[in-house]
Residue, then its C-alpha position, 0 to 999 in steps of 0.5 A: m655671633n652665634a656662628s662664632s659661639s658655635h666655632c668656639s664650642g667645636f674647638n673646645g670639644t675637639w680639645l677635650i677629646t684630644s686631651f682625653l685621648l692623650a690621657i688614655f695614651l699616657a695611661v696605657f704607655p707610661a713614662s718608661s718609654r719617654a724616660a728612655e728617650e730622656l736618658r741621654l748618653w755620650d757613646l765613647n766608642h763612636s764619639r757621639a750623643t745617643t739615647l738609652s732607647e737607641i742602644l737598648p738592643a746592644l745593651s740587651s746582648a751584653d752579659l754585664l752592664i756596670v752602671g756607676e753612681a754617686h751613692g745616694n744621688p737621686r738623679h743617678h738612681a733614677a737613671q739606674m731605675t730607667i735602665i733596669r725598667e727598659m731592659l726588662a721591658s725589652g724582653t731581656a732576662i735581667a738580674v741586679g747586682l748590688e755593691m750595697f749588699q754583702q754576698r753572705e746576706q744573699q738569703v735576705l735578698d732572695d726572701w725580699v724578691a720572693g715577697a717573703i719579708p716585709e719592707s721593714e725587715m728589708s730596710r733594716a737589712f739594707t741599713r745593716n749592709w749600707g747605712n741609712l740610705w734605704s730611701a735612695y734605693r727603695d724604688i729600685f728594690i720595690y720594682c725588683r720585688d714586684h717584677g721578680v727581678p733577682m737581686v744579687g749581693l756582690n760585696v764582702p764584709r765591711e770589716i775586711t775592706r776597712k782593715v785593708a784600708r787601714q793596715g793593708f791586704a797583708s794584715l788579713t788573717r787566714e780567717e779573714l781571707g776565708l771571708l773573701p772569694p779567691i782574689v789576687c790583690r796585686i796593684d798594677p801600675e795601670y790601676e794605680a795610675f787610674l786611681r790617681r787620675f780618678v781621686g787625685t794624688d794627695g795624701h801619704a804614699g802608704a795610705f794611698e797604697r792601702f786605699c788602692e788595695a781596698q779598692l782592688v779587693w772590692d773590684a775583684a770581689f764584685a767580679v768574682h761574685a757577678l761571674d759566679y751568678l752568670k755561670n749559673q744563670p747564663d741567660h741573664t744580663m746582670i745590671v751592676l749598681t756600684g759606685s762610679v770608681h768601680a764602674w770605670k773599665p780599669a776597675m771592676p770591668f778589668q777584673v771581669h775581663r781578667l777572669a772571663p775574657q769572653i764575657r760581654q760587658v758595658s761600662i756606664v758612668p754618670d759623672i766626671p770626677a773633678h780630677m778628670d777632664r772630659l776631653d781626656i776620657t776615651a773608650n778605654d775608660a768607659d763605654f758611655l757617659m750619662l749626660g746631664l746628671 
């Protein structure tokens, strides 16, 4: 009986010591490395499953990572947060490009990263640019501020794309065109086919054409603004956070390639649109699919 009690006492002591050491390990090596392993992807270039940890060296050598999302989806934003955190932890100099912020309000983002404005002011600016979704993006903004990661507004004034969607690109006045970067709004058959494949073919032909033009304005503007930043910061990798429709290769990545074919870019998308079959998706569409999101 005494021997048995002694044995149990020794076992409990070993278990307590092991638990204590595990707690120390988790404190010293936080969840970021585990999260990278947990972010599973499908490599479309090699037709195989992989993890973020495995592809980090390749991502770190890119100039642009274009990471898609469904706006406000917490799992997508958690995945984006993991990519940002792991890229920075790898020693890569990064910046975060944002569809959610207009380029003309860049000073607000600079002030935020510099710690010059409070969260209440940043939240109001975010709402002004993107609506009532601050809570969905807050962790990313806080992380960038706390770690000095530059944040870059890529979007154009909302009234411009709204007008294009309603009346077409040709309806823009000279003054309105002056609010855009130098872009060409020409819908190639391949781009139209991509959008029809992505969103379906319902709706009036004229309305769909105007939709295509509005999407193209976004894609082209994001490309110009991202490239402008990289010209001034060539040692950085920009991680672009944008809606999934812009992250597929025929969208923003094509516009980047058209303007600067030497730029090394990676397209990462989290979900499969209802109108697309996974079996039909190839490396011509994206480089990686995020799995389980």
